[in-house]
GUZA-979076 format. One record per residue: x, y, z of N, C-alpha, C, O in turn. Coordinates in steps of 0.02 Angstrom, whole numbers, padded with zeros to 5 digits, always signed. Layout:
<pts>
XYZXYZXYZXYZ
...
</pts>
This chain:
<pts>
-00304-01226+00687-00262-01200+00741-00189-01223+00733-00143-01185+00749
-00180-01285+00709-00112-01310+00699-00076-01267+00647-00017-01252+00653
-00114-01248+00594-00084-01207+00541-00062-01140+00568-00008-01116+00553
-00106-01108+00609-00091-01043+00636-00032-01047+00685+00010-01001+00687
-00029-01101+00725+00027-01110+00771+00092-01118+00734+00143-01090+00753
+00091-01157+00680+00150-01166+00639+00171-01101+00606+00230-01087+00598
+00121-01060+00588+00135-00996+00556+00172-00949+00604+00218-00914+00584
+00150-00948+00668+00184-00907+00718+00257-00929+00727+00302-00888+00733
+00267-00995+00728+00335-01021+00733+00377-01000+00673+00436-00984+00679
+00346-01000+00614+00381-00983+00553+00405-00911+00554+00463-00897+00536
+00362-00864+00574+00385-00794+00572+00439-00781+00623+00481-00737+00613
+00439-00818+00679+00494-00812+00727+00558-00836+00695+00611-00804+00703
+00555-00891+00658+00614-00917+00623+00639-00867+00571+00699-00859+00563
+00592-00834+00537+00612-00785+00487+00648-00726+00519+00699-00703+00493
+00622-00702+00575+00654-00646+00609+00724-00665+00635+00770-00625+00629
+00730-00725+00663+00796-00748+00687+00844-00755+00628+00902-00735+00633
+00820-00783+00572+00862-00791+00513+00884-00724+00485+00940-00717+00461
+00841-00674+00489+00859-00607+00466+00916-00578+00507+00963-00549+00480
+00911-00586+00573+00965-00561+00617+01030-00598+00604+01083-00568+00601
+01026-00664+00595+01086-00703+00580+01117-00682+00513+01178-00682+00506
+01074-00665+00465+01098-00642+00401+01137-00578+00408+01188-00569+00375
+01114-00532+00450+01150-00470+00463+01218-00484+00494+01268-00455+00474
+01220-00530+00542+01283-00548+00575+01333-00577+00526+01391-00558+00525
+01310-00624+00484+01354-00655+00435+01379-00604+00385+01438-00604+00367
+01335-00559+00362+01355-00508+00315+01407-00461+00344+01451-00437+00308
+01403-00446+00410+01451-00402+00443+01518-00436+00453+01570-00406+00439
+01517-00497+00478+01579-00531+00497+01613-00564+00437+01674-00568+00435
+01574-00589+00390+01601-00625+00332+01570-00598+00268+01527-00631+00239
+01590-00539+00246+01558-00507+00188+01559-00551+00125+01509-00555+00089
+01615-00583+00111+01620-00624+00050+01572-00682+00053+01540-00700+00003
+01567-00712+00112+01519-00768+00120+01448-00742+00112+01406-00776+00081
+01433-00684+00139+01366-00655+00132+01348-00644+00060+01291-00658+00040
+01394-00617+00020+01381-00606-00051+01368-00673-00086+01325-00677-00130
+01404-00724-00067+01396-00789-00098+01329-00822-00082+01308-00869-00115
+01295-00797-00030+01232-00826-00009+01172-00797-00046+01115-00816-00033
+01184-00751-00092+01130-00719-00130+01083-00770-00164+01023-00759-00163
+01108-00824-00193+01063-00872-00226+01008-00901-00180+00956-00923-00205
+01021-00901-00115+00970-00928-00069+00907-00885-00072+00851-00912-00076
+00915-00820-00069+00858-00775-00072+00825-00776-00141+00764-00777-00146
+00865-00776-00193+00838-00777-00261+00799-00841-00275+00746-00840-00305
+00826-00897-00252+00793-00962-00264+00725-00965-00229+00677-00991-00257
+00723-00939-00168+00659-00940-00131+00605-00900-00167+00549-00923-00174
+00622-00840-00189+00574-00798-00223+00551-00830-00288+00492-00829-00305
+00598-00860-00325+00581-00892-00389+00535-00952-00379+00487-00961-00417
+00549-00992-00329+00509-01052-00319+00439-01035-00294+00391-01072-00307
+00432-00978-00259+00366-00956-00238+00326-00928-00297+00267-00943-00305
+00359-00888-00338+00325-00857-00394+00298-00907-00444+00247-00895-00477
+00331-00964-00450+00311-01013-00500+00242-01043-00485+00208-01068-00530
+00221-01039-00422+00159-01072-00401+00100-01024-00396+00043-01046-00390
+00113-00957-00398+00061-00909-00384+00008-00906-00439-00052-00906-00424
+00029-00905-00502-00019-00900-00557-00070-00957-00556-00130-00944-00563
-00048-01020-00549-00098-01074-00544-00146-01067-00485-00205-01084-00490
-00120-01043-00428-00163-01035-00369-00216-00982-00382-00275-00993-00366
-00196-00925-00410-00244-00872-00425-00296-00897-00475-00356-00884-00467
-00273-00931-00527-00320-00957-00577-00372-01004-00546-00432-00996-00557
-00348-01052-00507-00394-01101-00478-00444-01070-00430-00504-01084-00434
-00420-01027-00385-00465-00999-00334-00518-00954-00365-00576-00956-00344
-00499-00913-00414-00547-00868-00446-00596-00908-00488-00657-00896-00485
-00571-00955-00527-00614-00995-00571-00664-01036-00530-00722-01041-00549
-00641-01064-00474-00686-01103-00431-00742-01059-00403-00800-01079-00403
-00723-01000-00378-00773-00956-00350-00827-00937-00399-00886-00935-00382
-00808-00922-00461-00857-00902-00511-00896-00962-00536-00955-00956-00551
-00864-01021-00541-00897-01080-00566-00955-01102-00522-01003-01131-00546
-00952-01087-00457-01005-01107-00411-01063-01058-00409-01110-01067-00371
-01059-01005-00449-01115-00958-00453-01164-00982-00506-01146-00992-00563
-01225-00990-00486-01276-01015-00533-01306-00960-00576-01331-00974-00631
-01303-00898-00553-01331-00842-00590-01278-00815-00638-01230-00784-00617
-01287-00826-00704-01238-00806-00753-01230-00730-00756-01176-00704-00768
-01285-00694-00746-01281-00621-00746-01237-00598-00688-01199-00550-00694
-01244-00632-00631-01203-00615-00573-01129-00630-00587-01085-00593-00565
-01117-00684-00624-01048-00701-00642-01017-00645-00684-00961-00624-00671
-01055-00622-00733-01030-00568-00775-01017-00504-00736-00967-00470-00747
-01062-00489-00690-01053-00428-00649-00992-00435-00605-00954-00387-00597
-00983-00493-00575-00926-00504-00530-00861-00499-00570-00813-00468-00547
-00860-00531-00629-00799-00528-00670-00782-00458-00691-00725-00436-00686
-00832-00421-00714-00821-00352-00734-00799-00308-00676-00753-00268-00683
-00831-00317-00618-00812-00278-00559-00741-00295-00536-00705-00252-00512
-00722-00359-00543-00655-00380-00523-00602-00344-00564-00554-00317-00537
-00611-00345-00630-00563-00312-00675-00563-00236-00663-00510-00205-00662
-00622-00207-00654-00627-00135-00642-00593-00117-00576-00557-00067-00572
-00606-00157-00524-00576-00145-00459-00499-00148-00464-00464-00105-00437
-00475-00198-00499-00402-00207-00507-00371-00145-00540-00319-00121-00518
-00403-00121-00592-00376-00064-00629-00378+00000-00587-00329+00037-00584
-00435+00013-00555-00442+00075-00516-00394+00076-00456-00360+00125-00445
-00392+00022-00419-00349+00020-00360-00275+00023-00380-00235+00055-00346
-00257-00011-00435-00188-00007-00459-00169+00064-00479-00114+00087-00465
-00216+00099-00510-00204+00169-00530-00194+00213-00469-00149+00255-00468
-00235+00204-00418-00228+00242-00357-00161+00228-00323-00129+00274-00296
-00140+00165-00325-00075+00148-00296-00018+00183-00333+00029+00207-00302
-00023+00185-00399+00028+00219-00439+00030+00294-00424+00084+00324-00418
-00029+00324-00417-00032+00396-00402+00001+00411-00335+00040+00458-00329
-00016+00371-00284+00014+00382-00218+00090+00373-00221+00127+00412-00191
+00112+00322-00257+00184+00310-00264+00220+00368-00298+00274+00388-00277
+00189+00395-00350+00220+00452-00385+00224+00514-00340+00274+00549-00339
+00170+00527-00303+00170+00585-00259+00223+00579-00205+00261+00625-00194
+00225+00521-00171+00273+00512-00117+00344+00514-00144+00389+00543-00114
+00355+00482-00202+00422+00482-00231+00447+00551-00249+00506+00566-00238
+00403+00593-00275+00423+00661-00294+00431+00707-00234+00469+00755-00237
+00395+00692-00180+00401+00734-00120+00463+00714-00080+00503+00757-00060
+00471+00649-00067+00527+00625-00026+00593+00625-00065+00645+00640-00038
+00590+00607-00130+00649+00602-00173+00703+00560-00140+00756+00585-00122
+00690+00494-00132+00737+00452-00095+00804+00443-00130+00853+00423-00098
+00809+00458-00195+00873+00451-00230+00917+00512-00225+00975+00510-00246
+00890+00567-00197+00930+00628-00192+00987+00619-00141+00979+00586-00090
+01044+00648-00157+01101+00644-00111+01150+00590-00127+01200+00582-00092
+01137+00551-00180+01184+00498-00199+01246+00527-00234+01297+00493-00239
+01240+00589-00260+01296+00622-00294+01322+00579-00352+01382+00571-00361
+01275+00553-00391+01293+00512-00448+01294+00555-00511+01248+00595-00522
+01345+00546-00552+01348+00582-00615+01302+00547-00665+01316+00492-00687
+01247+00580-00681+01197+00549-00725+01227+00530-00792+01205+00482-00824
+01277+00568-00815+01307+00555-00880+01342+00487-00883+01353+00460-00937
+01360+00461-00824+01396+00397-00822+01350+00337-00819+01372+00280-00823
+01285+00350-00811+01237+00295-00806+01220+00265-00874+01221+00301-00924
+01206+00202-00875+01187+00167-00937+01113+00179-00950+01072+00155-00910
+01094+00214-01003+01023+00228-01015+00983+00166-01033+00922+00166-01030
+01018+00112-01052+00982+00051-01072+00950+00016-01012+00906-00026-01020
+00973+00035-00951+00946+00002-00891+00871+00015-00885+00832-00031-00870
+00851+00077-00896+00780+00095-00888+00742+00096-00953+00682+00107-00954
+00777+00083-01009+00744+00089-01074+00687+00039-01082+00635+00055-01111
+00696-00021-01055+00645-00073-01063+00580-00054-01026+00527-00079-01044
+00584-00009-00976+00525+00011-00940+00494+00075-00970+00434+00079-00979
+00536+00124-00985+00510+00187-01010+00483+00181-01081+00434+00215-01098
+00513+00139-01121+00490+00131-01190+00420+00104-01192+00377+00129-01229
+00407+00051-01153+00341+00021-01153+00288+00067-01124+00232+00069-01148
+00307+00104-01071+00259+00148-01038+00239+00206-01082+00181+00226-01083
+00286+00234-01120+00271+00292-01160+00232+00276-01223+00198+00319-01250
+00237+00214-01246+00205+00196-01310+00136+00166-01301+00101+00155-01350
+00116+00152-01239+00052+00120-01227-00003+00170-01214+00004+00215-01171
-00058+00164-01250-00118+00204-01236-00164+00164-01191-00150+00106-01175
-00219+00195-01170-00267+00159-01128-00295+00098-01165-00305+00045-01135
-00309+00107-01229-00335+00051-01269-00285-00006-01272-00303-00064-01265
-00221+00012-01284-00169-00040-01286-00163-00076-01220-00154-00137-01218
-00168-00038-01166-00163-00069-01099-00220-00118-01088-00209-00173-01061
-00281-00100-01108-00338-00144-01100-00331-00206-01144-00350-00261-01124
-00304-00196-01204-00295-00253-01249-00243-00302-01223-00245-00362-01237
-00195-00276-01184-00144-00320-01156-00171-00367-01103-00138-00415-01084
-00231-00354-01080-00262-00400-01032-00277-00467-01066-00277-00519-01034
-00289-00464-01131-00303-00525-01169-00236-00557-01189-00198-00526-01225
-00222-00618-01167-00157-00650-01181-00153-00674-01253-00204-00682-01287
-00093-00686-01276-00082-00712-01344-00107-00783-01350-00136-00802-01401
-00095-00824-01299-00120-00892-01299-00151-00907-01231-00146-00867-01184
-00183-00964-01226-00217-00982-01164-00168-00994-01107-00185-00983-01048
-00108-01016-01123-00061-01035-01071-00004-00986-01062+00035-00992-01014
+00003-00937-01106+00059-00889-01101+00059-00850-01035+00113-00836-01010
+00002-00831-01006+00004-00794-00942+00037-00834-00886+00068-00806-00841
+00029-00901-00888+00059-00943-00836+00135-00947-00846+00172-00958-00798
+00157-00938-00908+00229-00938-00922+00259-00870-00905+00313-00866-00875
+00224-00816-00923+00250-00749-00912+00237-00723-00842+00270-00676-00819
+00189-00753-00807+00173-00731-00739+00132-00668-00736+00133-00632-00686
+00095-00653-00790+00053-00593-00792-00013-00610-00756-00056-00643-00785
-00021-00586-00694-00078-00605-00654-00144-00575-00679-00197-00604-00669
-00140-00517-00712-00201-00488-00739-00228-00531-00796-00289-00540-00802
-00184-00558-00837-00205-00603-00890-00229-00670-00862-00276-00700-00888
-00196-00692-00809-00219-00753-00775-00290-00743-00748-00332-00787-00752
-00302-00684-00719-00368-00668-00693-00420-00669-00748-00476-00692-00738
-00403-00642-00805-00448-00641-00863-00467-00712-00884-00526-00726-00895
-00418-00756-00889-00431-00826-00908-00472-00861-00854-00516-00901-00870
-00457-00846-00791-00494-00878-00736-00567-00858-00738-00611-00900-00725
-00581-00795-00752-00651-00773-00757-00687-00808-00814-00744-00831-00805
-00654-00813-00871-00685-00849-00928-00697-00922-00912-00749-00950-00929
-00648-00953-00878-00655-01024-00860-00713-01034-00812-00753-01080-00820
-00716-00992-00760-00771-00997-00712-00838-00986-00745-00886-01021-00730
-00841-00937-00790-00903-00923-00827-00924-00983-00869-00983-01002-00870
-00874-01014-00903-00889-01073-00944-00914-01131-00902-00961-01166-00921
-00882-01142-00845-00903-01198-00801-00974-01188-00776-01012-01236-00770
-00991-01126-00760-01058-01113-00733-01112-01126-00786-01170-01135-00768
-01094-01126-00850-01142-01137-00903-01149-01210-00921-01195-01229-00958
-01104-01252-00896-01103-01323-00917-01139-01370-00870-01134-01431-00877
-01175-01343-00822-01215-01385-00778-01173-01433-00736-01124-01413-00705
-01194-01497-00737-01161-01547-00695-01088-01558-00716-01044-01571-00674
-01076-01554-00781-01006-01563-00805-00962-01506-00779-00905-01517-00758
-00989-01446-00782-00951-01389-00756-00937-01396-00681-00884-01376-00657
-00985-01425-00645-00975-01437-00573-00919-01487-00562-00879-01480-00516
-00915-01538-00605-00861-01586-00600-00793-01554-00613-00744-01569-00579
-00791-01509-00662-00729-01474-00677-00709-01430-00617-00650-01427-00599
-00759-01397-00587-00745-01355-00529-00717-01396-00471-00671-01375-00436
-00745-01456-00461-00720-01501-00408-00649-01522-00423-00607-01528-00378
-00634-01535-00487-00565-01553-00507-00517-01496-00492-00461-01507-00469
-00539-01434-00505-00497-01376-00489-00487-01369-00414-00433-01350-00392
-00539-01386-00375-00533-01383-00302-00480-01433-00278-00441-01418-00233
-00480-01492-00307-00430-01542-00289-00360-01519-00309-00312-01529-00272
-00356-01488-00368-00291-01462-00390-00267-01406-00343-00207-01401-00329
-00315-01366-00318-00296-01311-00272-00268-01339-00207-00222-01311-00179
-00296-01394-00183-00270-01425-00122-00198-01447-00132-00156-01439-00086
-00183-01474-00191-00114-01494-00205-00068-01433-00207-00013-01434-00180
-00092-01379-00240-00051-01318-00244-00038-01288-00176+00017-01265-00161
-00090-01288-00133-00081-01262-00065-00031-01305-00026+00008-01279+00014
-00033-01370-00037+00014-01413-00003+00086-01399-00026+00132-01400+00014
+00093-01385-00091+00159-01367-00117+00184-01303-00084+00242-01298-00065
+00140-01253-00079+00160-01189-00049+00179-01198+00024+00225-01167+00048
+00142-01241+00060+00159-01252+00130+00228-01284+00137+00263-01272+00187
+00247-01324+00088+00315-01352+00088+00366-01297+00075+00417-01292+00109
+00351-01257+00024+00398-01204+00004+00407-01152+00059+00462-01128+00070
+00352-01135+00093+00354-01079+00139+00401-01092+00198+00424-01044+00230
+00415-01154+00212+00461-01168+00267+00533-01152+00248+00577-01154+00291
+00544-01137+00185+00610-01113+00165+00616-01038+00170+00667-01009+00151
+00564-01005+00196+00564-00932+00201+00622-00907+00244+00654-00857+00227
+00636-00941+00298+00691-00919+00342+00758-00924+00306+00802-00882+00315
+00766-00976+00264+00829-00984+00226+00835-00928+00175+00889-00899+00167
+00780-00913+00141+00781-00859+00092+00795-00792+00124+00833-00751+00097
+00764-00779+00181+00775-00716+00217+00847-00711+00240+00877-00657+00236
+00875-00765+00265+00945-00766+00287+00992-00750+00229+01037-00709+00237
+00981-00782+00172+01025-00770+00115+01019-00699+00088+01070-00668+00071
+00958-00674+00084+00948-00607+00058+00979-00554+00102+01011-00507+00078
+00971-00560+00168+00999-00511+00214+01076-00516+00217+01110-00465+00221
+01102-00577+00216+01175-00585+00217+01206-00554+00155+01259-00522+00159
+01174-00563+00098+01200-00533+00036+01198-00456+00040+01247-00423+00022
+01142-00429+00063+01134-00356+00065+01187-00324+00109+01218-00275+00089
+01198-00352+00169+01247-00323+00215+01318-00337+00190+01361-00293+00193
+01329-00397+00165+01396-00414+00141+01416-00375+00079+01474-00356+00071
+01368-00362+00036+01383-00326-00027+01389-00251-00016+01435-00219-00044
+01345-00222+00022+01343-00149+00028+01368-00123+00095+01387-00064+00101
+01369-00166+00147+01392-00143+00212+01340-00102+00249+01293-00077+00218
+01348-00097+00314+01299-00061+00354+01300+00013+00340+01247+00045+00336
+01360+00042+00331+01366+00114+00321+01332+00137+00257+01304+00191+00253
+01336+00094+00206+01307+00112+00141+01232+00100+00138+01200+00114+00087
+01204+00074+00192+01132+00059+00191+01089+00119+00211+01028+00113+00212
+01120+00176+00226+01081+00235+00244+01033+00256+00189+00973+00261+00202
+01058+00269+00128+01011+00285+00073+00960+00230+00060+00903+00244+00044
+00983+00167+00066+00937+00112+00056+00882+00112+00110+00824+00097+00095
+00901+00130+00172+00852+00134+00226+00800+00187+00211+00741+00178+00225
+00822+00243+00182+00775+00296+00164+00728+00271+00110+00667+00284+00112
+00755+00234+00062+00714+00206+00009+00662+00157+00037+00604+00159+00018
+00685+00115+00083+00639+00066+00113+00585+00102+00154+00526+00084+00153
+00607+00154+00192+00559+00193+00231+00508+00227+00186+00449+00231+00204
+00531+00251+00128+00485+00282+00080+00435+00231+00054+00376+00245+00046
+00460+00171+00041+00415+00118+00018+00361+00102+00069+00302+00097+00052
+00381+00095+00132+00332+00078+00184+00285+00136+00198+00226+00126+00215
+00310+00197+00191+00266+00255+00198+00212+00254+00143+00153+00266+00156
+00234+00239+00082+00186+00235+00026+00136+00179+00038+00076+00188+00027
+00160+00122+00061+00116+00066+00074+00066+00083+00130+00008+00065+00127
+00091+00118+00182+00048+00138+00237-00008+00184+00213-00066+00174+00231
+00009+00233+00172-00041+00279+00146-00093+00243+00104-00152+00256+00108
-00068+00196+00063-00114+00158+00020-00161+00115+00062-00221+00113+00049
-00133+00081+00112-00174+00036+00153-00226+00075+00194-00284+00056+00196
-00203+00129+00225-00248+00166+00270-00302+00203+00231-00361+00200+00249
-00283+00238+00179-00331+00281+00144-00369+00246+00089-00430+00253+00084
-00335+00207+00047-00369+00174-00009-00404+00110+00016-00465+00105+00012
-00364+00063+00041-00395+00001+00065-00438+00014+00127-00489-00019+00137
-00418+00062+00168-00459+00079+00227-00526+00106+00207-00577+00090+00238
-00527+00148+00155-00591+00174+00131-00635+00119+00101-00696+00119+00112
-00604+00073+00064-00641+00017+00036-00669-00027+00092-00726-00050+00089
-00627-00039+00143-00649-00081+00199-00707-00048+00236-00755-00083+00255
-00705+00017+00245-00759+00052+00279-00825+00045+00240-00878+00035+00268
-00819+00051+00174-00879+00042+00132-00906-00029+00137-00967-00040+00131
-00860-00077+00148-00881-00146+00154-00905-00164+00224-00931-00218+00236
-00896-00117+00272-00923-00128+00339-00875-00156+00390-00897-00185+00440
-00809-00150+00379-00763-00174+00431-00703-00127+00435-00692-00085+00391
-00664-00135+00488-00607-00091+00501-00543-00122+00473-00529-00180+00485
-00505-00082+00435-00442-00106+00407-00392-00121+00462-00350-00166+00454
-00394-00084+00517-00347-00095+00572-00361-00160+00609-00315-00195+00629
-00424-00176+00618-00442-00241+00648-00421-00298+00602-00399-00351+00625
-00429-00287+00537-00409-00338+00489-00333-00349+00490-00310-00406+00487
-00295-00294+00495-00222-00300+00499-00200-00336+00562-00152-00375+00561
-00236-00325+00617-00221-00361+00679-00236-00435+00671-00201-00478+00698
-00288-00450+00634-00308-00519+00622-00256-00558+00582-00247-00618+00592
-00221-00523+00536-00172-00557+00493-00101-00536+00512-00057-00534+00469
-00089-00519+00575-00024-00493+00596+00031-00545+00585+00087-00526+00568
+00018-00609+00595+00070-00659+00585+00093-00660+00512+00152-00664+00497
+00044-00657+00467+00061-00657+00395+00100-00594+00377+00146-00597+00336
+00081-00537+00406+00116-00475+00391+00189-00478+00413+00233-00451+00379
+00203-00511+00469+00272-00517+00492+00313-00560+00446+00372-00547+00434
+00282-00613+00418+00318-00656+00371+00332-00617+00306+00386-00623+00278
+00283-00578+00284+00293-00537+00225+00350-00488+00236+00391-00476+00192
+00353-00459+00296+00406-00412+00313+00474-00446+00311+00523-00416+00288
+00477-00507+00336+00541-00542+00339+00564-00569+00272+00625-00573+00260
+00518-00587+00228+00536-00618+00164+00531-00570+00105+00554-00586+00050
+00502-00511+00116+00491-00461+00063+00449-00490+00006+00458-00472-00052
+00403-00535+00024+00359-00565-00026+00294-00585+00007+00294-00611+00063
+00238-00572-00027+00173-00589+00002+00150-00659-00019+00103-00686+00010
+00182-00687-00071+00160-00752-00096+00162-00809-00046+00116-00850-00046
+00213-00813-00002+00217-00871+00044+00157-00877+00090+00142-00933+00113
+00122-00823+00106+00067-00826+00154-00001-00830+00120-00052-00826+00154
-00002-00836+00054-00066-00837+00018-00113-00892+00042-00172-00878+00053
-00089-00954+00051-00135-01007+00075-00165-00990+00143-00225-01000+00154
-00124-00966+00190-00148-00950+00256-00198-00893+00255-00247-00893+00292
-00187-00844+00211-00234-00789+00205-00301-00813+00180-00354-00791+00204
-00300-00857+00131-00363-00884+00104-00399-00924+00158-00460-00921+00163
-00362-00961+00199-00393-00999+00254-00426-00951+00303-00482-00963+00325
-00391-00898+00322-00419-00850+00369-00480-00813+00340-00526-00797+00377
-00479-00801+00275-00535-00767+00245-00599-00808+00250-00652-00787+00227
</pts>
């Protein structure tokens, strides 16, 4: 209860910091632009801890399964679920983007744009086949996913680690307990970091308003609205359908995690509330 009470206080602080960021950006644009590192630093410090948390939680869950066949089925279903749901999310995003066309109306001369900006994304996407994509799940080294932040590769290693622990009997149980202790430390680190969410939100909003101004935020508002529309469709239809198959309502679940959703809205990142979500689960 103390954690949930603190969480409610935190999202109020984030909302207040967001409003203050707008005020600073309006009244002192140069100062607002200079505050950009606050938002960037918060996102970076949160991202650095996510891969270890995902690894530990998944590995621990699988390590405590005594049925090895069940471990294999869970691991395979996890990877399959990740791929299918990600594909559906991409499809919804493409459809909404092509229908709404949030970039239309900017009156930008395409000939003046630097093609190298998007080259790093389009080149990789066009050259990858399904086989190449599946092979990319396997990392080059055991630790490279933690350096690169590739969560799918982290998930792959976590499944292998949990599977290995479940085969090692009492020793594997000891390793799982060690991972549980490490997870407690990681969660404690995140609880420390998450209290900087209001600072990060303040800096990010002050920069946005100071750099672009309120009048220029119209197209950006359309883009943000398009993003939330896409997210709404994905949550209601894709995750809602999955939730119904699992026997619960997605809307009741969203009400249950409303505090976390407000923090995500204020910080534009879901990582800060990961520990609280796991506690609620």
